[in-house]
C-alpha positions as CSV (number, residue, x, y, z in Angstrom):
1,M,-142.8,-132.4,69.2
2,E,-144.5,-132.6,65.8
3,N,-147.9,-132.4,67.3
4,T,-147.0,-129.3,69.3
5,I,-145.7,-127.5,66.2
6,A,-148.7,-128.5,64.2
7,F,-151.0,-127.2,67.0
8,Y,-149.1,-123.9,67.1
9,Q,-149.3,-123.6,63.3
10,Q,-153.1,-124.2,63.4
11,C,-153.6,-121.7,66.1
12,I,-151.6,-119.0,64.3
13,K,-153.4,-119.7,61.0
14,T,-156.8,-119.5,62.8
15,L,-155.8,-116.1,64.2
16,L,-154.6,-114.8,60.8
17,Q,-157.6,-116.1,58.7
18,E,-159.7,-113.1,59.9
19,Y,-157.5,-110.8,57.7
20,E,-158.1,-112.8,54.5
21,N,-160.8,-110.6,53.0
22,L,-159.9,-107.2,54.5
23,Q,-159.4,-104.4,52.1
24,T,-159.5,-100.6,51.8
25,N,-160.0,-98.4,48.7
26,Y,-156.3,-98.6,48.1
27,S,-155.0,-101.9,49.5
28,H,-155.8,-105.4,50.5
29,A,-154.5,-107.7,53.2
30,E,-152.5,-110.7,52.0
31,I,-151.8,-113.6,54.3
32,V,-148.5,-115.6,53.9
33,L,-148.6,-119.0,55.5
34,D,-145.3,-120.9,55.4
35,D,-145.6,-124.2,57.4
36,E,-142.3,-125.5,56.1
37,R,-140.3,-122.6,57.7
38,S,-143.0,-121.8,60.3
39,R,-143.3,-118.2,59.2
40,Y,-146.7,-116.4,59.1
41,L,-147.4,-112.8,57.9
42,V,-150.2,-110.4,57.1
43,V,-149.1,-107.7,54.8
44,W,-151.0,-104.8,53.3
45,I,-150.4,-104.4,49.5
46,G,-151.7,-101.9,47.0
47,W,-151.4,-98.4,45.5
48,M,-152.6,-95.0,46.6
49,Q,-152.4,-93.1,43.4
50,S,-148.7,-93.4,42.4
51,K,-147.5,-94.4,45.9
52,R,-146.9,-98.1,46.6
53,I,-148.3,-99.6,49.7
54,Y,-146.5,-102.5,51.3
55,H,-146.7,-102.8,55.1
56,T,-146.2,-105.7,57.4
57,A,-149.1,-105.8,59.9
58,I,-148.3,-109.1,61.6
59,H,-145.2,-111.4,61.5
60,I,-145.1,-114.5,63.6
61,E,-142.6,-117.3,63.6
62,I,-142.2,-120.7,65.4
63,R,-138.6,-121.3,66.6
64,E,-137.3,-123.9,69.1
65,Q,-140.8,-124.8,70.2
66,K,-141.7,-121.2,70.9
67,I,-144.0,-118.7,69.1
68,I,-142.2,-115.4,68.4
69,I,-144.4,-112.4,67.6
70,E,-141.9,-110.4,65.5
71,C,-144.3,-107.7,64.5
72,N,-147.8,-106.7,65.6
73,D,-148.9,-103.5,64.0
74,T,-152.5,-104.0,64.9
75,E,-154.7,-103.2,67.9
76,R,-155.2,-106.9,68.7
77,M,-153.6,-108.6,71.7
78,L,-152.2,-111.5,69.7
79,A,-150.3,-113.2,72.6
80,T,-153.5,-113.2,74.7
81,E,-155.5,-114.6,71.8
82,L,-153.0,-117.4,71.4
83,V,-153.2,-118.2,75.1
84,E,-157.0,-118.3,74.8
85,Q,-156.5,-121.0,72.1
86,G,-154.5,-123.1,74.6
87,I,-150.9,-122.2,74.0
88,P,-148.9,-121.8,77.3
89,R,-148.0,-118.1,77.9
90,E,-144.4,-119.1,78.5
91,K,-144.2,-120.4,75.0
92,I,-145.0,-117.0,73.5
93,H,-142.4,-114.3,73.1
94,L,-142.5,-110.7,71.8
95,G,-139.7,-110.4,69.4
96,F,-140.2,-106.7,69.0
97,V,-139.4,-106.0,72.7
98,S,-135.7,-105.9,73.6
99,P,-134.4,-108.3,76.2
100,E,-133.6,-105.3,78.4
101,G,-137.2,-104.0,78.0
102,L,-138.5,-107.4,79.1
103,S,-136.2,-107.7,82.1
104,C,-137.2,-104.3,83.5
105,C,-140.8,-105.2,83.3
106,A,-140.6,-108.7,84.8
107,A,-142.3,-109.1,88.2
């Protein structure tokens, strides 16, 4: 069990590391890696003149041996990328899609 969680954590961190040095004229991406609670985020932080920028781009958690993608406000197919790293598709869930939405689309 510990090895599975550690593997999932490493896969998620590898995915998110690409955001480490991203920035715009007004903001930068900040990565939050919390192995103790198995929570991982990418947030945009900054200022555009007097307007505060704080936006969650990615939020992923590990719960009950499953990866839950709570937020994906990017163009990347995070679930597909995690599968390509060796995580079984049935262990990845989209937390931002309602259970009703998932059931209507199941084949």
